C-alpha positions in Angstrom: -12.7 28.1 -20.3 -12.4 27.1 -16.5 -12.6 22.7 -16.0 -14.7 23.3 -12.9 -17.5 20.8 -12.3 -20.9 22.2 -10.8 -23.5 19.8 -9.0 -27.0 20.2 -10.4 -29.4 19.6 -7.6 -32.4 18.4 -9.3 -35.2 15.9 -8.8 -34.7 12.5 -10.5 -37.8 12.7 -12.7 -36.9 15.7 -13.9 -33.1 15.2 -15.0 -34.4 13.1 -17.9 -35.8 16.4 -19.0 -32.7 18.6 -18.6 -30.1 16.1 -20.1 -32.7 16.0 -23.3 -32.9 19.7 -23.3 -29.1 20.1 -22.9 -28.6 17.5 -25.7 -31.6 19.5 -28.0 -29.3 22.5 -27.8 -25.9 20.9 -28.5 -27.7 19.7 -32.0 -28.2 23.3 -32.6 -25.5 24.3 -35.2 -27.4 26.8 -37.5 -28.5 23.9 -39.9 -32.1 23.4 -38.5 -35.2 24.9 -40.0 -35.0 27.8 -37.2 -31.3 29.0 -37.9 -30.4 28.0 -34.1 -26.9 28.0 -33.5 -25.6 26.9 -29.7 -24.5 30.4 -28.9 -27.9 31.8 -28.6 -28.3 29.7 -25.1 -26.7 32.0 -22.1 -26.5 28.9 -20.0 -24.1 27.2 -22.1 -20.2 28.8 -21.8 -18.0 27.2 -24.3 -14.3 27.9 -25.8 -10.6 27.3 -25.4 -9.0 25.6 -22.5 -6.7 27.8 -20.7 -3.9 25.2 -20.5 -0.9 25.8 -23.0 -0.6 23.2 -25.8 1.9 20.8 -26.6 4.0 22.2 -29.7 4.4 18.5 -31.1 0.7 18.0 -31.3 -0.5 17.4 -35.0 -2.9 19.7 -36.3 -5.6 20.1 -39.1 -3.6 22.8 -41.3 -3.4 21.9 -44.5 -0.8 24.5 -45.1 1.7 24.2 -42.5 4.4 25.9 -44.5 4.0 28.1 -47.6 7.5 28.0 -48.7 6.8 24.8 -50.0 3.4 25.2 -51.7 3.1 26.7 -55.4 0.4 28.9 -55.5 -0.7 32.3 -57.0 -1.9 35.2 -54.5 -4.1 38.0 -55.1 -4.7 40.9 -52.7 -3.0 43.6 -50.7 0.7 43.9 -49.8 2.7 45.4 -47.6 6.0 47.5 -48.3 8.1 44.7 -48.1 5.9 42.9 -50.8 4.4 40.6 -48.2 0.9 39.6 -48.0 -0.8 42.3 -45.5 -5.0 43.0 -46.0 -7.4 40.9 -47.7 -6.2 38.7 -50.7 -6.8 35.0 -51.7 -4.5 32.2 -52.5 -4.8 29.6 -55.0 -2.7 26.5 -55.4 -1.3 24.2 -57.4 -3.9 21.4 -56.6 -7.0 23.8 -56.5 -6.8 24.6 -53.2 -8.1 28.0 -52.1 -7.2 30.4 -49.3 -9.3 33.9 -48.4 -9.0 35.8 -45.4 -6.9 38.7 -44.2 -3.0 38.7 -43.7 -0.9 40.9 -41.6 2.3 41.6 -42.7 2.9 38.1 -44.0 0.8 36.2 -41.2 -2.7 34.9 -41.3 -4.5 37.4 -38.8 -8.3 37.0 -39.1 -10.8 35.1 -40.6 -10.1 32.5 -43.2 -12.1 30.4 -45.4 -10.0 27.5 -46.8 -11.4 25.2 -49.6 -8.9 22.2 -50.4 -8.7 18.7 -51.9 -5.6 18.0 -49.2 -6.1 14.4 -47.3 -8.9 13.9 -44.9 -10.1 17.7 -45.2 -12.3 19.7 -47.9 -13.2 23.1 -45.9 -11.8 25.3 -42.6 -13.4 28.5 -41.4 -12.6 30.4 -38.7 -10.1 32.8 -36.9 -6.2 33.0 -37.7 -4.0 34.4 -35.1 0.1 34.3 -35.9 -0.6 31.9 -38.8 -2.4 29.6 -36.5 -6.0 28.7 -36.1 -7.2 30.4 -33.1 -10.5 30.3 -31.2 -13.6 28.8 -33.0 -13.5 27.0 -36.2 -15.1 24.7 -38.6 -13.8 21.6 -39.8 -15.0 19.6 -42.9 -13.7 15.9 -44.0 -14.0 14.1 -47.1 -17.0 12.4 -46.0 -18.9 15.6 -45.4 -18.8 14.8 -41.4 -17.5 18.0 -39.7 -16.9 19.5 -36.3 -17.4 22.6 -35.0 -14.4 23.1 -32.1 -12.0 25.7 -30.3 -8.3 25.8 -31.2 -5.4 27.3 -29.7 -1.8 27.9 -31.2 -3.5 25.7 -34.0 -4.4 22.8 -31.8 -8.0 21.8 -31.2 -7.8 22.5 -27.7 -11.2 23.0 -25.6 -14.9 22.3 -26.4 -15.9 20.4 -29.9 -19.0 19.0 -31.2 -18.9 16.5 -34.3 -21.6 16.5 -37.2 -22.4 13.7 -39.4 -22.9 14.8 -43.1 -26.6 15.1 -42.6 -25.4 17.8 -40.0 -26.7 15.5 -37.0 -24.6 15.1 -33.9 -22.4 12.7 -33.8 -20.2 13.6 -30.3 -19.4 16.2 -28.0 -16.2 16.8 -25.8 -13.6 18.6 -24.2 -10.2 18.2 -26.4 -6.9 18.7 -25.3 -3.7 18.8 -27.6 -5.8 17.2 -30.0 -7.5 14.6 -28.1 -10.7 13.8 -25.9 -10.2 14.2 -22.3 -12.7 13.7 -19.4 -16.9 13.3 -20.2 -17.3 12.3 -23.4 -20.8 12.0 -25.4 -21.3 9.5 -28.3 -24.5 10.2 -30.1 -25.7 7.6 -32.1 -27.8 8.2 -34.9 -31.0 5.8 -34.5 -29.8 4.9 -31.1 -29.4 6.7 -27.5 -26.1 8.1 -26.1 -22.7 6.8 -25.1 -21.3 8.6 -22.3 -18.2 8.5 -20.0 -14.6 9.2 -19.1 -12.3 8.4 -22.1 -9.1 6.5 -21.3 -5.6 8.1 -22.3 -6.4 7.4 -25.9 -9.1 9.4 -25.7 -11.9 6.3 -26.6 -14.8 5.6 -24.7 -13.6 2.4 -23.4 -13.4 0.8 -19.6 -15.4 -0.5 -16.6 -17.7 2.8 -16.0 -18.8 3.9 -19.5 -22.8 4.1 -19.9 -25.1 3.4 -22.6 -28.3 6.3 -22.3 -31.5 5.0 -23.7 -33.6 7.7 -25.6 -35.5 8.0 -22.3 -32.4 9.9 -20.5 -33.5 7.7 -17.5 -32.6 4.2 -18.3 -29.1 3.1 -18.7 -26.6 0.3 -18.9 -23.3 0.9 -16.8 -20.4 -1.5 -17.7 -17.8 -2.1 -19.4 -17.4 -0.9 -22.7 -14.8 -0.9 -25.7 -14.4 2.0 -28.4 -17.8 2.9 -27.3 -19.3 -0.8 -27.8 -20.9 -2.4 -25.1 -19.2 -5.7 -23.7 -21.3 -6.1 -21.0 -23.1 -4.1 -18.4 -25.9 -3.6 -15.8 -29.1 -1.5 -15.7 -29.0 1.9 -13.7 -31.1 5.1 -13.6 -30.2 8.2 -14.2 -30.2 10.1 -11.2 -28.3 13.3 -11.2 -25.8 15.1 -13.4 -22.4 17.5 -13.0 -22.0 20.3 -15.0 -18.5 20.5 -16.6 -16.4 23.6 -18.1 -19.9 25.4 -18.0 -20.9 23.4 -20.9 -20.5 19.6 -20.3 -23.4 17.4 -18.7 -22.0 14.6 -16.6 -24.8 12.2 -15.9 -24.7 10.6 -12.4 -26.0 7.2 -11.9 -27.7 4.8 -9.6 -25.9 1.9 -8.2 -25.6 -1.0 -10.8 -28.0 -4.0 -9.8 -29.2 -7.1 -11.7 -28.3 -9.5 -14.4 -25.4 -8.7 -16.9 -26.3 -7.5 -20.5 -23.9 -8.5 -22.9 -23.5 -7.8 -26.6 -25.1 -10.2 -29.0 -25.3 -9.9 -32.2 -27.7 -12.1 -33.9 -26.7 -14.8 -36.5 -28.8 -17.6 -39.0 -28.8 -19.9 -35.7 -28.3 -17.6 -32.6 -29.8 -14.8 -30.9 -29.2 -14.7 -27.4 -28.2 -16.8 -24.6 -30.5 -15.1 -22.4 -34.1 -15.0 -24.0 -35.6 -14.3 -21.3 -33.5 -11.3 -20.1 -35.7 -8.1 -20.3 -34.8 -4.7 -21.9 -35.0 -2.5 -19.4 -35.9 0.2 -21.3 -38.9 -2.1 -22.8 -39.9 -2.3 -19.4 -40.6 0.8 -18.7 -42.6 1.7 -22.0 -44.5 -1.6 -23.5 -46.1 -4.6 -21.7 -47.6 -7.8 -23.7 -51.5 -8.9 -23.0 -54.1 -10.4 -24.6 -55.0 -8.6 -27.7 -58.6 -7.0 -28.5 -57.8 -7.8 -32.2 -60.3 -10.9 -33.0 -58.4 -13.9 -34.0 -54.9 -12.1 -32.7 -53.7 -13.7 -29.8 -51.2 -11.6 -27.8 -50.8 -8.0 -28.3 -48.5 -5.1 -27.3 -50.1 -2.0 -24.9 -48.4 1.0 -23.5 -47.4 1.2 -20.2 -48.0 4.8 -19.7 -48.9 8.1 -21.8 -46.5 8.3 -24.7 -45.7 11.0 -26.6 -45.4 11.4 -30.6 -41.9 10.2 -31.6 -41.5 7.6 -28.7 -39.4 4.9 -29.3 -41.7 1.8 -27.8 -40.1 -1.5 -28.2 -37.4 -3.4 -30.4 -37.6 -6.6 -33.2 -34.7 -8.9 -32.7 -34.6 -12.6 -34.0 -32.3 -14.6 -36.2 -30.7 -13.4 -39.3 -31.9 -15.2 -42.7 -29.4 -14.6 -45.5 -30.5 -12.5 -48.8 -31.2 -15.6 -50.7 -33.2 -17.2 -48.2 -36.4 -19.1 -49.4 -39.8 -18.1 -48.4 -42.2 -20.6 -46.1 -45.2 -22.1 -48.3 -47.7 -20.4 -46.0 -48.6 -17.2 -44.6 -48.5 -18.3 -40.9 -45.1 -20.0 -41.6 -43.9 -16.5 -42.5 -45.5 -14.2 -40.1 -42.7 -13.2 -37.9 -40.3 -12.5 -41.2 -39.1 -8.6 -40.9 -36.6 -6.4 -42.9 -33.1 -6.6 -41.6 -31.5 -3.2 -41.5 -28.3 -4.7 -41.0 -28.3 -6.8 -44.5 -30.1 -4.8 -47.0 -31.7 -4.7 -49.1 -32.6 -8.7 -49.1 -31.8 -9.8 -45.5 -34.3 -10.6 -43.0 -35.1 -10.9 -39.6 -37.2 -13.7 -38.1 -38.5 -14.9 -34.6 -38.1 -18.8 -33.8 -40.7 -20.7 -33.2 -39.5 -21.1 -29.6 -39.5 -17.5 -29.1 -42.7 -17.1 -30.1 -43.8 -17.2 -27.1 -43.4 -14.8 -24.1 -42.5 -17.8 -21.6 -39.6 -18.5 -24.2 -38.8 -15.3 -25.4 -39.0 -11.9 -24.0 -35.7 -10.3 -24.6 -37.5 -8.1 -27.1 -41.2 -7.4 -27.8 -41.8 -5.5 -30.9 -42.6 -8.6 -33.0 -46.0 -8.7 -30.4 -47.3 -5.8 -32.4 -50.4 -6.2 -34.5 -51.4 -5.0 -37.8 -53.9 -2.0 -38.3 -54.5 -0.1 -41.4 -54.9 3.1 -39.0 -51.7 2.4 -37.0 -50.4 4.5 -34.0 -46.9 3.5 -34.5 -44.5 2.7 -37.2 -41.3 0.9 -38.0 -37.7 2.5 -37.5 -34.0 1.6 -37.4 -32.5 1.5 -33.9 -28.7 1.1 -32.7 -29.4 -1.1 -29.7 -26.7 -1.8 -27.2 -27.4 -5.5 -27.1 -28.6 -6.3 -30.4 -26.6 -3.8 -32.8 -29.1 -2.5 -35.3 -32.6 -3.8 -35.3 -36.0 -2.5 -36.3 -37.8 -0.7 -33.6 -41.3 0.7 -33.2 -42.0 4.6 -32.7 -45.2 6.0 -31.7 -46.5 8.6 -34.8 -48.9 10.2 -32.5 -50.0 10.5 -28.9 -50.7 7.1 -27.1 -52.4 6.7 -23.4 -51.9 4.5 -21.2 -52.9 1.0 -22.0 -53.7 1.3 -25.1 -52.8 -1.3 -27.8 -49.7 -0.3 -30.3 -50.3 -1.1 -34.0 -48.2 -0.8 -36.8 -49.1 -1.5 -40.7 -47.3 -4.2 -41.8 -47.2 -3.2 -45.4 -48.3 -6.1 -47.3 -48.6 -6.2 -51.0 -52.5 -5.9 -51.5 -52.2 -8.3 -54.1 -49.9 -10.7 -52.6 -51.3 -11.0 -49.0 -52.8 -13.2 -46.3 -56.4 -13.5 -46.6 -57.4 -11.8 -43.0 -55.5 -8.5 -43.9 -57.6 -8.6 -47.5 -60.8 -9.1 -45.8 -59.4 -6.5 -43.0 -58.5 -4.0 -45.9 -62.2 -4.4 -47.8 -64.0 -3.5 -44.4 -62.4 -0.1 -44.7 -61.4 3.0 -46.7 -57.7 3.4 -45.9 -54.8 5.1 -48.0 -52.8 3.0 -50.0 -49.5 3.6 -49.2 -46.0 2.9 -51.4 -44.0 0.7 -50.5 -41.1 1.5 -48.6 -37.8 1.2 -50.5 -35.8 2.1 -47.1 -36.1 2.9 -43.5 -35.5 5.9 -41.2 -34.7 6.2 -37.8 -36.1 8.8 -35.3 -33.6 11.7 -35.8 -35.2 11.2 -39.5 -39.0 12.2 -38.3 -38.0 14.9 -36.3 -35.6 17.9 -35.7 -35.7 17.5 -31.7 -35.0 21.2 -31.1 -35.1 22.8 -27.7 -37.7 24.5 -25.7 -36.7 28.0 -26.5 -37.5 29.8 -22.6 -33.5 30.1 -22.5 -32.7 31.6 -25.7 -30.8 34.5 -25.5 -33.2 37.3 -27.2 -30.6 40.4 -27.0 
């Protein structure tokens, strides 16, 4: 695996599509509905770093010295009674190791099931008693990595996946630690990308959060992948590193600073009119077409199904908060995904007009029993975990955006019951949990570049 960068010359309007398709390929781990794996793509070249590993580097090997283990072996042996050929080992603690030995050394494909600290499963190739080449390592929380090992050490391309088999990170490792460009993929959010520091963390002054459109970004200071402060940038290009890892190129930073601001029961933001750079590309507020409504949310341009449109942020109400006496006073209350099951978000009265608050705008969305959007969860760089609105079908430019409010028909405002009685609508069961966009779609790549041989 050569550590080289290749500049990708591309139209800035197309780079977002290139990044999106690359990331979709990186999600392919064989567990999707079509069974697609990363190795099926000819334009992605992954493997082991050529540099030697340090002997003092910690490894994932659960049985570093078999002499210190108690076990029972079943399988072939050589003339000196050493393990030789196919066999299996069962350890005293119930762990098992199945594979192929060569005169007492692990040499070939192995599957290990273990209860040792932090690990549950290892599968891949061994050479001279050490992990060598592509390995899968699964941890106690069911998260797992697929990476390339050398002399028993993670030393090459690596991807990490959650217990749901969803992509968590992509990077190149040297001596067990990330180096160079590293991607952190946020479930229910965008991506954090940048060059890691000497500790292997996404910390420093030039880390980026990229929104789901792969065009809009906040670039600035991050600590361990969390925004401290950053400025709006656009993705204008990319380089391909090591034949497998895309590194985005950004425009010059400009405009005001965006800071991490997690709301409380008395605080929302110090910059209530600092608009989200992603929302300014997706939606606009104007007079609603709904009788009796004032403002509404409208699409700025044509959008596809399953597109994140806007974010919902407000003060955080505790689980034991008291409801107001009127529906009007409760009109902006919504679930708080960071304080489930009973917490809520609310929009302060002074923030209900866009003249007083425009930092997030999903609260301007009106109701319909035939909506074109829905509430999902989103991990936002500025707000943290908040509700968002995502399209449930294609939406054309200037079309008003609607969600279904989901009131109980036995306990709802008069206008809601009247609207229900005017039509024939499907009764939808109240949600007991909310989902992310990753729960809605597998996000598989276009298949024109797949290797059919």
